[in-house]
Every structure is written in C-alpha cells, then in structure tokens.
C-alpha positions in Angstrom: 68.7 79.2 -57.5 68.0 78.5 -61.2 70.5 77.6 -63.9 70.3 78.9 -67.5 70.3 76.7 -70.6 68.9 73.5 -68.9 66.0 71.7 -70.5 62.8 71.5 -68.6 62.6 67.7 -68.6 66.1 67.2 -67.2 66.1 65.5 -63.8 67.7 66.9 -60.8 71.4 66.3 -60.5 72.5 63.2 -58.6 68.8 62.2 -58.3 67.9 64.7 -55.6 65.2 67.2 -55.7 66.2 70.8 -55.4 64.7 72.9 -52.6 64.9 76.5 -52.0 66.0 75.9 -48.5 69.1 74.0 -49.4 71.4 76.9 -48.6 70.7 79.7 -46.1 69.8 83.1 -47.3 73.2 84.6 -46.4 75.1 82.2 -48.8 75.8 83.9 -52.1 77.5 82.7 -55.3 79.2 84.5 -58.1 76.2 84.1 -60.4 74.0 85.9 -57.9 73.6 89.6 -57.4 73.8 90.6 -53.7 71.3 93.3 -52.9 72.8 96.4 -51.5 72.3 97.0 -47.8 71.0 100.3 -46.4 74.4 101.0 -44.8 76.2 100.6 -48.1 73.8 103.0 -49.9 76.3 106.0 -50.0 78.9 103.7 -51.5 79.3 102.7 -55.1 76.9 99.9 -56.0 78.5 96.6 -56.7 78.9 95.6 -60.4 76.9 92.5 -61.4 79.0 89.8 -62.9 78.5 88.9 -66.4 76.3 85.9 -67.1 77.9 83.0 -69.1 77.0 82.9 -72.7 74.2 80.6 -73.8 76.0 79.1 -76.8 78.7 77.8 -74.5 76.2 76.0 -72.4 74.4 74.6 -75.4 77.6 73.2 -76.9 78.0 70.9 -73.8 76.3 67.6 -73.8 73.0 67.2 -72.0 74.2 64.5 -69.6 77.2 66.6 -68.4 76.7 68.6 -65.2 78.0 72.0 -64.7 80.8 72.2 -62.2 79.6 74.4 -59.4 82.0 77.2 -58.5 83.2 77.5 -54.9 81.1 80.1 -53.0 82.8 83.3 -52.0 81.9 85.6 -49.2 80.7 89.0 -50.1 81.7 90.5 -46.8 85.3 91.4 -47.9 85.9 91.6 -51.6 88.4 94.1 -52.8 87.3 93.8 -56.4 83.7 94.9 -55.5 84.2 97.3 -52.7 85.4 100.8 -53.0 89.2 101.1 -52.4 90.6 103.9 -50.2 92.9 106.4 -51.6 95.8 106.6 -49.0 97.2 109.6 -50.7 94.2 111.6 -49.4 95.3 111.0 -45.8 98.3 113.2 -46.3 96.3 116.1 -47.7 95.5 119.0 -45.4 91.9 119.5 -44.6 90.5 122.9 -45.2 89.1 124.9 -42.4 85.7 125.1 -43.9 85.4 121.5 -44.8 83.8 119.2 -42.2 85.8 116.2 -41.2 84.5 112.9 -42.5 84.1 109.9 -40.2 84.4 106.3 -41.2 81.4 104.2 -40.2 81.9 102.2 -37.0 80.8 98.6 -37.7 80.5 97.9 -34.0 78.2 100.9 -33.3 74.5 100.1 -32.8 72.4 103.3 -33.4 69.5 101.8 -31.4 71.6 101.9 -28.2 72.8 105.5 -28.4 70.1 106.7 -26.0 70.9 104.1 -23.3 72.6 105.6 -20.3 75.5 103.9 -18.5 74.9 102.0 -15.3 75.5 104.0 -12.1 77.2 101.0 -10.5 80.9 101.1 -11.4 82.9 98.1 -10.2 86.1 100.0 -10.5 85.0 103.1 -8.6 86.8 102.1 -5.4 90.1 101.7 -7.3 89.8 105.1 -9.0 88.9 106.8 -5.7 92.0 105.2 -4.0 94.1 106.5 -6.9 92.7 110.0 -6.5 93.3 110.0 -2.7 96.9 108.9 -3.2 97.5 111.6 -5.8 96.0 114.3 -3.5 98.3 113.1 -0.6 101.3 113.0 -2.8 100.6 116.5 -4.2 100.2 117.9 -0.6 103.1 116.1 1.0 105.7 116.5 -1.9 105.7 120.2 -2.7 109.4 120.3 -3.8 108.8 117.1 -5.8 106.2 118.9 -8.0 108.5 121.8 -8.6 111.2 119.3 -9.5 108.9 117.6 -11.9 108.0 120.9 -13.5 111.7 121.7 -13.9 112.3 118.3 -15.5 109.4 118.9 -17.9 111.0 122.2 -18.9 114.4 120.6 -19.4 112.7 117.9 -21.5 111.5 120.6 -23.8 114.9 122.2 -24.1 117.1 119.1 -24.3 116.9 116.3 -26.8 115.9 112.8 -26.0 119.4 111.3 -25.2 120.4 114.2 -23.1 117.2 114.2 -21.1 117.5 110.4 -20.5 121.0 110.8 -19.1 119.9 113.6 -16.9 116.9 111.6 -15.6 119.1 108.6 -14.7 121.6 110.8 -12.8 118.7 112.3 -10.9 117.3 108.9 -9.9 120.7 107.7 -8.8 121.2 110.8 -6.6 117.8 110.2 -5.0 118.6 106.6 -4.3 122.0 107.5 -2.7 120.3 110.1 -0.5 117.7 107.6 0.5 120.4 105.0 1.5 122.1 107.7 3.6 119.0 108.3 5.6 118.5 104.6 6.5 119.2 103.9 10.2 120.6 100.4 10.9 120.0 99.2 14.5 122.8 97.6 16.4 121.8 93.9 17.0 124.1 93.8 20.1 122.5 96.9 21.7 120.7 96.4 25.1 117.3 97.3 23.6 117.6 95.0 20.6 114.8 92.4 20.1 117.4 89.6 19.5 118.4 87.2 22.2 120.8 88.7 24.8 124.4 87.5 25.1 125.6 85.2 27.8 127.4 87.0 30.7 131.2 86.8 30.9 131.0 85.4 34.4 128.4 83.0 35.8 127.7 83.2 39.5 125.5 80.0 39.5 127.1 76.6 38.9 126.3 74.9 35.7 125.2 71.7 37.4 125.6 68.1 36.3 124.8 67.0 32.8 121.5 65.1 32.4 121.8 61.8 30.6 118.7 59.8 31.8 120.8 56.6 31.4 122.1 54.0 33.8 125.8 54.3 34.7 128.0 51.9 32.8 128.0 48.5 34.6 131.5 47.2 35.6 130.9 44.0 33.7 129.2 45.4 30.6 125.7 45.1 29.0 123.4 42.2 28.2 122.8 42.4 24.4 121.4 40.4 21.5 123.4 39.3 18.4 122.0 38.3 15.0 122.9 34.6 14.4 124.2 34.0 11.8 125.5 37.6 11.3 125.4 37.4 7.5 122.3 36.5 5.5 122.1 33.0 4.2 119.3 31.8 1.9 119.5 28.2 3.2 119.2 29.1 6.9 117.0 31.3 9.1 118.3 33.9 11.4 117.4 34.7 15.0 118.5 36.9 17.9 120.8 35.2 20.5 121.8 36.6 23.9 125.4 37.7 24.4 127.3 39.9 26.8 129.3 43.0 25.7 132.3 44.7 27.3 134.5 47.6 26.3 138.0 47.8 27.7 140.0 50.8 28.6 142.2 50.2 25.5 139.2 50.6 23.2 138.5 46.9 22.5 134.9 45.8 22.2 134.5 42.2 23.4 131.6 39.8 22.8 131.0 36.9 25.3 128.5 34.1 25.1 127.4 34.8 28.6 128.3 36.9 31.6 131.3 35.7 33.7 133.4 34.1 30.9 137.0 35.1 30.7 137.7 34.7 27.0 135.5 36.4 24.4 134.5 34.6 21.2 135.0 37.8 19.2 137.0 41.0 19.8 137.9 44.0 17.7 139.4 47.4 18.3 137.5 50.6 17.7 139.3 52.8 15.1 139.0 56.3 13.8 137.2 55.3 10.7 134.4 53.5 12.7 131.0 55.2 12.9 127.8 54.5 14.7 124.8 54.2 12.4 121.4 55.6 13.2 119.5 53.5 15.8 116.5 51.6 14.4 113.7 49.3 15.6 113.5 45.8 14.0 111.1 42.9 14.5 112.1 40.7 17.4 109.3 38.3 18.4 105.6 38.3 19.0 105.9 40.8 21.8 107.2 43.6 19.6 110.4 45.1 18.2 114.0 45.5 19.4 116.4 48.4 19.4 119.4 47.8 17.1 122.6 49.7 16.4 125.4 49.1 13.9 129.1 49.9 14.1 130.4 50.4 10.6 133.8 50.9 9.0 133.4 53.8 6.6 135.7 54.8 3.8 135.1 58.1 2.1 136.2 58.4 -1.5 136.0 60.9 -4.3 134.0 59.7 -7.3 133.6 61.3 -10.7 130.3 61.1 -12.6 130.0 62.0 -16.3 126.2 61.3 -16.8 124.1 63.3 -17.3 126.8 65.9 -16.6 130.4 65.9 -15.2 130.2 65.9 -11.4 132.6 65.2 -8.5 131.1 63.8 -5.3 132.4 62.5 -2.0 130.6 59.4 -0.7 131.2 56.9 2.0 131.3 53.1 1.6 130.0 51.3 4.7 131.0 47.9 5.8 129.2 46.4 8.9 131.5 45.4 11.7 128.9 44.3 14.3 125.2 44.8 14.9 123.8 44.6 18.4 120.3 44.8 19.8 118.4 45.0 23.1 114.9 45.4 24.5 116.2 47.6 27.3 116.2 51.2 26.1 118.3 52.5 28.9 121.1 49.9 28.2 120.8 50.7 24.6 121.5 54.5 25.1 124.2 53.7 27.6 126.1 51.5 25.1 125.9 54.1 22.4 127.2 56.9 24.7 130.2 54.7 25.8 131.2 53.9 22.2 131.0 57.6 21.3 133.3 58.5 24.2 135.9 55.8 23.2 135.9 57.0 19.5 136.3 60.6 20.7 139.4 59.9 22.9 141.2 57.9 20.2 144.6 59.2 19.2 144.9 61.1 15.9 146.5 58.9 13.3 147.6 59.8 9.8 147.3 57.4 6.9 150.5 57.8 5.0 149.0 56.3 1.9 146.6 59.2 1.5 148.9 62.1 2.5 149.9 63.0 -1.0 146.5 62.4 -2.5 145.2 65.3 -4.6 141.5 65.9 -4.8 139.8 67.5 -7.7 137.3 69.4 -5.5 138.5 70.2 -2.0 135.9 70.8 0.7 135.4 70.7 4.4 132.0 70.0 6.2 131.3 71.0 9.8 128.3 69.4 11.5 127.1 71.2 14.7 124.6 69.1 16.8 123.0 70.2 20.1 121.6 67.6 22.5 119.0 69.0 24.9 118.1 67.2 28.1 115.6 68.5 30.6 112.9 68.0 33.2 109.7 70.0 33.0 107.2 70.6 35.8 103.4 70.4 35.9 100.9 72.8 34.5 102.7 75.4 32.3 105.7 73.1 31.7 108.4 75.2 33.3 111.9 74.0 32.8 113.2 72.7 36.2 116.5 71.2 35.1 118.2 71.2 31.8 121.6 70.7 30.1 122.7 71.3 26.5 125.7 69.4 25.1 127.1 70.5 21.7 129.1 68.2 19.5 131.0 69.3 16.5 132.0 66.8 13.8 134.3 67.5 10.8 134.7 65.7 7.5 137.4 67.1 5.1 138.8 66.3 1.7 141.9 68.5 1.5 145.1 67.7 -0.4 148.1 67.4 1.9 148.4 68.1 5.6 147.2 71.6 6.5 146.2 73.4 9.6 142.6 74.6 9.9 141.1 77.2 12.2 137.5 77.3 13.4 136.0 80.4 14.9 132.8 80.3 17.1 130.6 83.0 18.5 132.5 82.7 21.8 131.7 85.6 24.2 135.4 85.8 25.2 136.5 86.9 21.7 133.6 89.3 21.0 135.0 92.3 19.1 138.5 90.7 18.9 138.1 88.5 15.8 140.8 88.8 13.1 139.9 86.7 10.0 140.1 87.0 6.3 137.1 88.1 4.3 136.9 84.8 2.4 136.9 82.8 5.7 133.7 84.4 7.1 130.7 82.1 7.3 127.1 83.4 7.2 125.1 83.0 10.4 121.5 83.6 11.4 122.2 84.7 15.0 123.9 87.7 16.6 124.1 86.1 20.1 127.4 85.4 21.8 127.6 82.2 23.9 129.8 81.2 26.8 131.4 77.7 26.4 131.7 75.4 29.4 133.7 72.2 30.0 135.3 72.1 26.6 136.8 68.8 25.5 138.9 68.4 22.4 140.0 65.7 20.0 143.7 64.7 19.9 144.2 66.7 16.7 143.3 70.1 18.3 145.9 72.4 19.7 144.5 73.2 23.2 147.1 75.8 24.1 146.2 77.8 21.0 142.5 77.7 21.9 143.1 79.0 25.5 145.2 81.8 24.1 143.2 82.9 21.1 139.8 81.1 21.6 140.2 79.7 18.0 140.0 76.0 17.5 143.2 75.2 15.6 143.5 71.5 14.4 144.9 69.3 11.7 141.9 67.4 10.1 142.0 63.7 9.4 141.9 63.0 5.7 138.6 61.6 4.4 137.5 60.7 7.9 134.5 61.9 9.9 135.5 62.5 13.5 134.3 64.5 16.6 136.3 67.6 16.9 135.1 69.0 20.2 132.2 69.0 22.7 131.2 71.5 25.3 128.2 72.5 27.4 126.1 75.7 27.1 122.8 77.1 28.5 119.5 76.8 26.7 119.1 80.0 24.6 115.3 80.0 24.5 112.8 80.8 27.2 110.4 78.0 26.1 110.5 74.8 24.1 109.1 74.5 20.6 105.8 73.1 21.9 104.2 72.7 25.3 102.8 69.4 26.5 100.5 68.7 29.4 99.6 65.2 30.6 96.9 64.2 33.1 96.0 60.8 34.6 92.9 59.9 36.5 92.3 56.5 38.3 88.8 55.9 39.7 88.7 52.3 41.0 89.3 50.1 38.1 88.8 52.8 35.5 91.9 54.6 34.2 91.9 57.7 32.0 95.0 59.2 30.4 95.1 62.4 28.3 97.7 64.6 26.8 97.5 68.0 25.0 100.2 69.7 23.0 100.3 73.0 21.2 103.1 75.0 19.5 104.7 77.6 21.7 104.5 81.2 20.6 107.5 82.1 22.8 109.9 80.0 20.8 111.9 82.2 18.4 111.4 79.9 15.3 107.6 79.9 15.8 107.2 83.7 15.6 107.4 83.8 11.8 105.4 81.2 9.9 107.6 81.6 6.8 110.9 80.9 8.6 109.4 78.3 11.1 111.5 75.2 11.6 109.3 72.1 12.1 109.9 69.4 14.7 110.4 65.9 13.1 109.9 62.4 14.3 108.1 63.3 17.5 107.6 60.4 20.0 105.7 60.9 23.3 106.0 57.8 25.5 103.4 57.2 28.2 104.7 54.5 30.5 102.4 51.5 31.1 102.7 49.1 34.2 103.5 45.5 33.3 100.1 44.4 34.7 98.3 46.4 32.0 100.2 45.1 28.9 97.7 42.4 28.1 94.9 45.0 27.7 96.7 46.6 24.8 97.3 43.4 22.8 94.9 41.3 20.7 95.2 38.0 18.9 95.5 38.0 15.1 96.1 35.6 12.3 99.9 36.1 12.6 100.0 36.1 16.4 99.5 38.8 18.9 99.6 42.5 17.9 99.2 45.8 19.7 96.2 48.0 19.3 96.9 51.0 17.1 95.0 54.3 17.0 95.2 56.6 14.0 93.5 59.8 12.9 89.8 59.1 12.2 90.4 55.5 13.3 89.9 54.7 17.0 91.1 51.6 18.7 88.7 49.9 21.1 89.2 47.1 23.6 86.9 44.2 22.8 83.1 44.6 22.6 81.1 47.5 24.1 79.7 45.2 26.8 83.2 44.6 28.2 84.9 47.9 27.7 82.0 50.3 27.4 80.9 52.3 24.5 83.8 54.8 24.6 86.8 53.8 22.5 90.1 52.9 24.3 92.5 55.2 22.4 92.2 58.0 20.0 94.4 60.7 18.6 93.8 63.9 16.6 97.2 63.7 14.8 99.7 60.8 14.2 99.4 57.3 15.6 99.3 55.8 19.1 100.3 52.2 19.9 101.8 50.2 22.7 105.4 49.3 22.0 107.2 46.7 24.0 110.6 48.2 23.2 109.7 51.2 25.3 107.2 49.5 27.7 104.9 52.5 26.9 102.1 53.8 24.7 104.1 55.7 22.1 102.3 58.6 20.4 104.2 59.2 17.1 103.9 62.4 15.0 105.9 62.8 11.8 105.9 66.6 11.8 104.9 69.6 13.9 103.3 71.9 13.0 101.2 69.7 10.7 100.9 70.8 7.1 97.1 70.6 7.2 96.6 72.5 10.5 97.5 75.8 11.9 100.5 76.4 14.2 98.2 77.3 17.1 95.9 74.3 16.8 96.1 71.9 19.8 96.4 68.2 19.4 95.2 65.5 21.8 95.8 61.9 22.8 93.2 60.1 24.9 93.2 56.6 26.5 90.4 55.0 28.5 91.0 51.6 30.1 88.7 49.5 32.3 90.7 47.0 34.4 89.4 43.7 35.7 89.7 44.9 39.4 91.1 47.8 41.3 93.8 45.4 42.6 95.6 45.8 39.3 96.3 49.5 40.1 100.0 49.6 41.1 101.0 51.3 44.3 103.5 53.5 42.5 102.6 55.1 39.1 105.0 56.6 36.6 105.5 60.3 37.2 106.9 61.5 33.9 106.2 61.3 30.2 109.2 61.1 27.9 109.4 63.3 24.8 111.9 62.9 22.0 112.2 64.7 18.6 114.6 66.2 16.1 114.9 69.7 14.6 117.0 70.3 11.5 118.7 73.5 10.6 118.4 75.0 14.1 120.4 75.2 17.3 119.3 74.9 20.9 122.4 76.7 22.2 122.6 79.4 19.4 126.1 78.3 18.8 127.4 79.4 15.4 130.5 78.9 13.3 131.6 82.4 12.3 134.8 81.5 10.3 136.6 78.5 8.8 140.2 79.1 7.8 142.4 76.6 5.8 145.8 78.3 5.8 146.0 80.5 2.7 143.7 78.5 0.4 140.7 80.3 -0.9 139.3 77.8 -3.4 138.1 75.2 -0.8 134.4 74.8 -0.4 133.1 75.1 3.2 129.8 73.8 4.5 128.2 74.1 8.0 125.1 72.0 9.1 123.1 72.6 12.2 120.7 70.3 14.0 119.2 69.9 17.5 117.9 66.8 19.3 115.5 67.2 22.2 114.9 64.6 24.9 113.1 65.6 28.1 110.6 64.4 30.7 107.3 66.1 31.5 105.7 65.5 34.9 102.2 63.8 34.9 99.4 65.5 36.7 97.3 63.0 38.7 93.7 64.1 39.1 90.6 62.6 40.6 88.5 63.7 37.6 89.3 64.8 34.1 87.3 67.9 33.1 87.3 69.7 29.7 88.8 72.8 31.5 91.6 70.6 32.9 90.7 71.7 36.5 90.5 68.8 38.9 91.5 67.9 42.4 95.1 66.7 42.4 96.3 63.5 44.2 99.7 62.3 45.0 99.0 58.5 45.2 97.0 56.7 42.6 95.4 54.5 45.2 93.7 57.6 46.6 90.7 57.2 44.4 87.0 56.7 44.5 86.1 53.1 45.4 84.6 51.2 42.5 
C-alpha cells in the first residue's frame, strides 16, 4: 500500500520497514478499490472513493504522520451495495415474465452433480411412521371420515367457532373413553392382590415367639455407669448392679443380689420412653448393650427463620441408663419395661387441658414385630408370630374423643366414616385381629360393638394405644438365607448365601421396592474359638474384621494356610463379644451398586489347634435381625382417623416392620460350590485329621 504526497527520502513510520505482507490480501481500506468479484458482475460496480487532495497533504508538516483510518469490511456496506426496492415485492408478476431468484450464498455450483448418499440414518424412523399411518388408516375408518367432516367445517366456520367445536369433540371422545374403562375389583377372588383372612380360624394361633428368657423372680444382673453424669475431673466406668421391677411399676436398683433396700428407686410414668438400644465400648473384650429410660416432654415451638414455622419436638431428660453383655437379659428387660408402661393408668395433666395449639395434629405409628424359625434348604417358615403395636402422639386443644378404624375383616363393608376422615392406604387386604390388648384410655365395649378403636388421647404424650397378633401376610421373607457348616478334624468352614426373594410383594417392582436396613446375621461361635478371632494391637486386643475387597486372615500362611480366614462380598464381618458370634453387618439390601437378584456370600475358614477343640454340641441356628421402613408384615392399615367434628387437624400415619428370626444351619461333611454334600447331625462325625 502506497501513500500519496510523501517524499522519497522519508523514513518508514516508527522506524519499521514496510512490507507488502503486513496485512493479508483480504484486508481492504477506504483508499483502496476492491476488485469486483465474478459473482457480483451483474450488479452495479462499486464507486471508487475520492482520493484526498494533494494540497492538503502538502500543507501538513513533513514530520507529522497521517492518522490511519480504521479498516472497514467490504462484505456488507449499504453505501456501496445495491439496495433492494421493497415496493417491488408487492407488485404482481406478469404471466410472461420469468421469476427472478436471489443468489444463494451457501450454494456451491461445483457440488450440484453430487448424488445424495443411499445410507439414510433416519430411514428406520420414517418407515415406522409410515407403518403407523397405514395401520391407523386401516383401523380407524370412521375417524378418517370424522376428520374429513372436521376439515369441511373448518372451511365453513371461522377460527373461533371451529376451535370451540374441536374442544367439544375432544371432550366427548375423552368422556366416551372413560366410560369404556373397566375397573377390576381388588377384593374379587381372582384378583392378584393378597387374599383376605378368613372370618373363622380352625387352627389355633399358637404361642408368641419371643426368643428371650422368662423374667427371673429376682430381676436382672445389669451394669450402671459410675458416676452417672459426666465429670471432667473424674473417669467413668461400668459397675455391676441388680435391677428389679415391682408390680406397682417401680424400678429398683440394688448394689448386689439379695439386698432388701435399693440404693435408688423411681416409678415408671406415662411420659417415660425407652430410647433406641445401642452398643458402647465396655472393655478390651468388646462392647456392651445399653438402653436409656428418658423423661420426654413434647412442646410446640415457633420458628421465624428462615420462614414462620410451627413444630412439635420432644425434650429428653435421662432417668437411668443400664447396660449388659447378655443379649437375652437385655431384650427381656426392655420387654418388661414396655409392658409396665402399657398397663399404666391413663392420667390427665390439668395444667395442659386448656392449652390451645396453633397447629393441631395427631400421629399414629404402626410397628410390626415378626418372629419366626426357618428350616433348612429353601428356608420354609416353620413357626412364626407377628405382634403389631400402635403408638399415638397428639397435640389437640381440649379433651376430645378420637376414633381409629383399621382394616378389620369383621367390619368389611360396614364402615361409616366421614370423607375427610379417610386415610390413604396401599393395601386392599382385610386382616383378622387376635388377642387384642388396649391402653386404659380406650373404650373396650365400643370396640367389641363397632370394631372401632375409640379413645381419649393423652395430651402431648406418646403412648402405646393397643397391641394385637396377626398372621404373616406374605408367603416368603424379603430375602432368603442359607448357611452351611463343615467340620473336618481341626478344620472348620462356615459359609452363608443370601439373595433377595422374588416372591415378596415389595420385591416385584424395582421402582416401589422397600429396602431392608441395618441387617445383622449372627453366626454363633463356641467360647473355645474366641481367641482365634482376636489379635493384639497397640491399644490392646481387637477382633479381626473383614470388609469388601479386604480379607481378614489368621496369622501367617504357615500357621493358617494360604486361604484367608474371613471374607464377605457385601458389608463387614467381625466377631462381637456382645453377641458371642461373628456378626455379618449390611447397611442396606438390595445394595445400591448391585442388582436385586445378585447373591451375596460370607465365608469363614478356621484351623484349630486340635480336633479336641470341637465341641460336642454345635449351634443349630443363625439369628437374623433387620428393619424395614414404610412397610407392614401383617398388612394392617389405618383406614380412618376421626377427631369428633374437627376437620382442620393434621393426621399422619407411619408404618414400619422389624424382623427377627432364626435359620437352621446345615451341617455337611464337605462344602461344594453346588451346595450338595452329605449331611451330618453331630459335628464330631467328621473325617479324622
């Protein structure tokens, strides 16, 4: 690019030499003339800009540099290009004139002879659309005529009238379609839902399975935390005591068995609750079972941040905390305290009778406790019992009478409740109630007459309303478990397999499947074998623990062989002194990272010092314990909750089920992958080492 009016001896601006390749060829400036392209030949040529006058340049000083103008693109310039006359678009083209076409800037003339590819990735979609259109045209003959009539009406009617007509036609078709829907009766004999219980049972219900020792006449040996309250200046330890519960409902604590006067005594009241059992550190051997009895006061609290909210919460105050290493005594004590609280007389706190709540609500908790004994092989249920407990917590102003309706088979078809009292349920089964027991606030005569539970709830107090027994509503348990033991001389092998059961109603649909939580499978261990499962560490003795992808081995391979001692495919396995067993713990079944039908395995291989350490009697059962939320083992359901004539009260119903049962261990001479081996009855009937 050259500039006019510059002397020849003038140096380059800014001390740089000019090169012709400083700017690309497509960069243009106002003082340059862009050559017309071949495509723009039919258009009007661009006017060249006028060059600046020479005198003006000469009048400037020599040392002054010309300010370079900002380059402009010549692609779109309305001053140079030919403008379109939009008025010509409204003119009518003559019949003889040929229509003009605007050039397509994206059309490449060199590719006009290229044929399209015969491979069409959307051909399958178009073929499917054609098939559907053919089927619809053949099957819906009247519909085509209706569409033709609609098209004729569209031509005759205006837009608004045709839109109204089309909406009415669609509504008529929808109503006709709803009339043709056939709703199956869930209570019919051929319904796929669970059948109802019969009105009369020919077989006796049998005793309730508890798996606990009967209450001793003198009480239970327990442990007490000394001192009971935490103190920074002193350490705490567990001290042995003796606990008794009198017929009047007093819980007495003695320093030792046989003393007449307790060192502490308190009466169980209606506002006492049993906290969830826990395991706490005890000594080097392991942990201890602990349970708390708390005094709970429920209050209504108002929150203003981040938004106004009214909530009902309970403030807990510990009354006593007890512990024991005997799991059977631990369960027996809890069951006895629950029975005493259940049979307490109904008392009314006069200080809260006239209390008015901002939000009135009532919560009903339905909990099923399943106990059973399963046989070998397929795990058939040999004995079982289901006990249902219903707890109530209410915040209602004043003293009112409430009515609770269950799916009792004796009132099937005879329910009379208001529409706003009906509670949603997920089952259509009707259940027979056995051995009903009620709280002191329940009107038993009204129940036997109308089969409705009429009661006066305790204000701001959680209490057990009633308990009864039912039959197990399912054919199988949520998962099946099979355990085998093999003793060959001084070599012991123990293996368990579990898999989700397809016959359980909750497992049939993966979207509505309810998981099992906090699963514990306890394999009993004789006292002579405990030392094999413990190892010395920096902080004392500890139990060997097996995890997923982390096997636990006993000592060196020269002592215990090359095969690891314990391994699991899910969860953890560890010997726990509190249960005197190897506990296989699983947080959730089915696992989130595995399919519902995938089996899981626990394996333990132990080499004893001598075959004399094999006991004459070996444990025959494996204990299984887990919890299932939002489900019911008895299929009991709350169908209605009535609170006199009040309709603004909030009503909540929570379901849960707890399973505890025993599975018989299969004793084999050998463990094979196909689980087929010769069975033995006595562990001493084994191959000599």
